[in-house]
C-alpha positions in Angstrom: 71.2 74.9 72.2 70.3 78.3 69.7 72.0 77.4 66.1 71.4 79.4 62.9 70.6 76.6 60.5 71.4 78.6 57.4 75.1 78.5 58.5 74.7 74.8 58.0 73.6 74.8 55.1 75.9 77.2 53.6 79.0 74.9 55.2 77.1 71.9 53.9 77.2 73.2 50.0 80.3 75.3 50.1 82.6 73.0 49.1 80.6 71.8 46.3 80.0 75.0 45.0 83.6 76.4 44.9 84.4 72.8 43.5 82.0 73.5 40.6 82.6 77.8 40.4 86.8 76.8 40.3 85.9 74.7 37.0 84.6 77.9 35.2 86.5 80.3 36.7 90.5 80.6 38.4 90.0 81.4 42.3 91.8 81.3 45.2 90.3 78.4 47.8 92.1 79.3 50.4 90.6 79.5 54.1 90.8 83.6 54.3 89.1 83.5 51.2 86.4 80.9 51.9 85.7 82.4 55.3 85.0 85.6 53.1 82.6 83.3 50.7 80.6 82.5 53.8 80.5 85.9 55.4 79.0 87.6 52.1 76.5 84.6 51.7 75.6 84.5 55.0 74.8 88.2 55.4 72.5 88.3 52.2 70.5 85.1 53.4 67.7 85.1 56.2 68.9 83.8 59.4 67.0 80.5 60.2 67.5 79.5 63.7 66.5 76.7 65.9 66.8 75.1 69.1 66.0 71.4 69.0 66.6 68.6 66.8 63.4 68.3 65.8 63.4 72.3 64.7 66.6 70.9 62.6 64.9 68.6 60.9 61.8 70.4 60.2 64.1 73.5 59.0 66.2 71.1 56.5 63.2 69.6 55.3 61.7 72.9 54.4 65.0 74.2 52.7 64.9 71.3 50.6 61.3 71.3 49.5 60.8 75.4 49.6 63.7 76.5 47.6 66.2 77.3 50.4 68.6 74.9 48.9 68.6 77.0 45.6 68.7 80.3 47.6 71.5 79.3 49.5 73.4 77.7 46.4 72.9 81.2 44.5 74.1 83.3 47.1 77.6 81.3 47.8 77.9 81.3 44.3 77.4 85.2 44.2 79.6 86.1 47.3 82.4 83.5 45.0 82.1 86.1 42.4 82.8 88.9 44.6 86.1 87.2 46.4 87.2 86.0 43.2 87.3 89.7 41.8 88.2 91.1 45.1 90.6 88.5 47.1 92.0 90.2 50.5 95.1 88.7 50.2 98.1 89.4 47.4 
């Protein structure tokens, strides 16, 4: 099945990044804000499509070894700043 591994990486890291970010800044963590953070981060990250389980393992190792994880964390943090400054609800 075709899958964008970058989306998986963002989902895996989102809670930890938000938790750490929330300690420094007061921000909403409702589902809408979380979805907005994910959308902004994913739009600023390159997709990494995979089809097989082997492809997922290789991609996961590459993300962890070659800076992909740091890139994902950076984009989530930037997106969290944007959403915290401009929440789309009252």
